[in-house]
C-alpha positions as CSV (number, residue, x, y, z in Angstrom):
1,X,46.9,-78.3,-58.6
2,X,47.8,-74.7,-59.5
3,X,44.9,-74.7,-61.9
4,X,42.4,-75.8,-59.3
5,X,43.8,-73.2,-56.9
6,X,43.4,-70.5,-59.5
7,X,39.9,-71.7,-60.4
8,X,38.9,-71.6,-56.7
9,X,40.3,-68.0,-56.3
10,X,38.4,-67.0,-59.5
11,X,35.2,-68.4,-58.1
12,X,35.9,-66.8,-54.8
13,X,36.5,-63.4,-56.5
14,X,33.3,-63.9,-58.6
15,X,31.4,-64.7,-55.5
16,X,32.8,-61.6,-53.8
17,X,31.9,-59.4,-56.7
18,X,28.4,-60.8,-56.8
19,X,28.2,-60.2,-53.0
20,X,29.5,-56.7,-53.4
21,X,26.9,-56.0,-56.2
22,X,24.1,-57.4,-53.9
23,X,25.2,-55.1,-51.1
24,X,25.5,-52.1,-53.4
25,X,21.9,-52.9,-54.5
26,X,20.8,-52.9,-50.9
27,X,22.7,-49.7,-50.2
28,X,21.0,-48.2,-53.3
29,X,17.6,-49.2,-51.9
30,X,18.4,-47.7,-48.5
31,X,19.7,-44.5,-50.1
32,X,16.5,-44.2,-52.2
33,X,14.4,-44.7,-49.0
34,X,16.5,-42.2,-47.1
35,X,16.2,-39.8,-50.0
36,X,12.4,-40.1,-49.9
37,X,12.4,-39.6,-46.1
38,X,14.6,-36.6,-46.5
39,X,12.3,-35.2,-49.1
40,X,9.3,-35.8,-46.7
41,X,11.2,-34.1,-43.9
42,X,12.0,-31.1,-46.2
43,X,8.3,-30.8,-47.1
44,X,7.4,-30.9,-43.4
45,X,10.1,-28.4,-42.5
46,X,8.8,-26.0,-45.2
47,X,5.3,-26.3,-43.8
48,X,6.6,-25.8,-40.3
49,X,8.6,-22.8,-41.5
50,X,5.5,-21.3,-43.2
51,X,3.4,-21.9,-40.1
52,X,6.1,-20.2,-38.0
53,X,6.2,-17.3,-40.4
54,X,2.4,-16.9,-40.1
55,X,2.7,-17.0,-36.3
56,X,5.4,-14.4,-36.4
57,X,3.3,-12.1,-38.6
58,X,0.3,-12.6,-36.4
59,X,2.4,-11.8,-33.3
60,X,3.7,-8.6,-35.0
61,X,0.0,-7.7,-35.7
62,X,-0.9,-8.3,-32.1
63,X,2.1,-6.4,-30.9
64,X,1.1,-3.4,-33.1
65,X,-2.5,-3.6,-31.8
66,X,-1.3,-3.7,-28.2
67,X,1.0,-0.7,-28.8
68,X,-2.1,1.1,-30.2
69,X,-4.0,0.2,-27.1
70,X,-1.2,1.6,-25.0
71,X,-1.5,4.9,-26.8
72,X,-5.2,5.0,-26.4
73,X,-4.9,4.3,-22.7
74,X,-2.4,7.2,-22.4
75,X,-4.9,9.5,-24.1
76,X,-7.7,8.2,-21.8
77,X,-5.5,8.9,-18.7
78,X,-4.9,12.5,-19.9
79,X,-8.6,13.0,-20.5
80,X,-9.3,11.5,-17.0
81,X,-6.9,13.9,-15.4
82,X,-8.5,16.9,-17.2
83,X,-11.9,15.7,-16.0
84,X,-10.6,15.2,-12.5
85,X,-9.2,18.7,-12.5
86,X,-12.6,20.1,-13.7
87,X,-14.5,18.0,-11.1
88,X,-12.1,19.4,-8.4
89,X,-12.8,22.9,-9.5
90,X,-16.6,22.3,-9.5
91,X,-16.3,20.7,-6.1
92,X,-14.5,23.7,-4.8
93,X,-17.2,26.0,-6.2
94,X,-19.9,23.9,-4.5
95,X,-17.9,24.1,-1.2
96,X,-17.8,27.9,-1.6
97,X,-21.6,27.9,-2.3
98,X,-22.2,25.7,0.7
99,X,-20.2,28.1,2.9
100,X,-22.1,31.1,1.4
101,X,-25.5,29.3,2.0
102,X,-24.5,28.4,5.6
103,X,-23.6,32.0,6.2
104,X,-26.9,33.1,4.8
105,X,-28.7,30.5,6.9
106,X,-27.0,31.9,10.0
107,X,-27.9,35.4,9.1
108,X,-31.5,34.4,8.5
109,X,-31.6,32.6,11.8
110,X,-30.4,35.8,13.5
111,X,-33.0,37.9,11.7
112,X,-35.8,35.4,12.6
113,X,-34.6,35.4,16.2
114,X,-34.5,39.2,16.2
115,X,-38.0,39.4,14.8
116,X,-39.1,36.6,17.0
117,X,-40.3,34.4,14.1
118,X,-40.2,30.7,14.4
119,X,-39.6,28.3,11.4
120,X,-42.2,25.7,10.8
């Protein structure tokens, strides 16, 4: 009876060992599959990282370009202000000329009236 009991325990242990090896084999397959998936994810992450880097570089370029445009706009505003000042000066000179011509026109009207000359 002891021998049969021992034989049964040995068979049970043998079965357990076989089952453990089977499960370890399955675990190995899963680990291999997960390793492949992790490798694929790593490749995708590298590609994503490279794309993000390119976007970052492009944004830096655009930022520099916009900063350059800001400087150009400032220069244009300064030039516009100078032109506006010049136009104001010219406008004032024209106003002075208009006043002078109006004065001359009044004088001419007085002379023509004194000489009794009518304008046609």
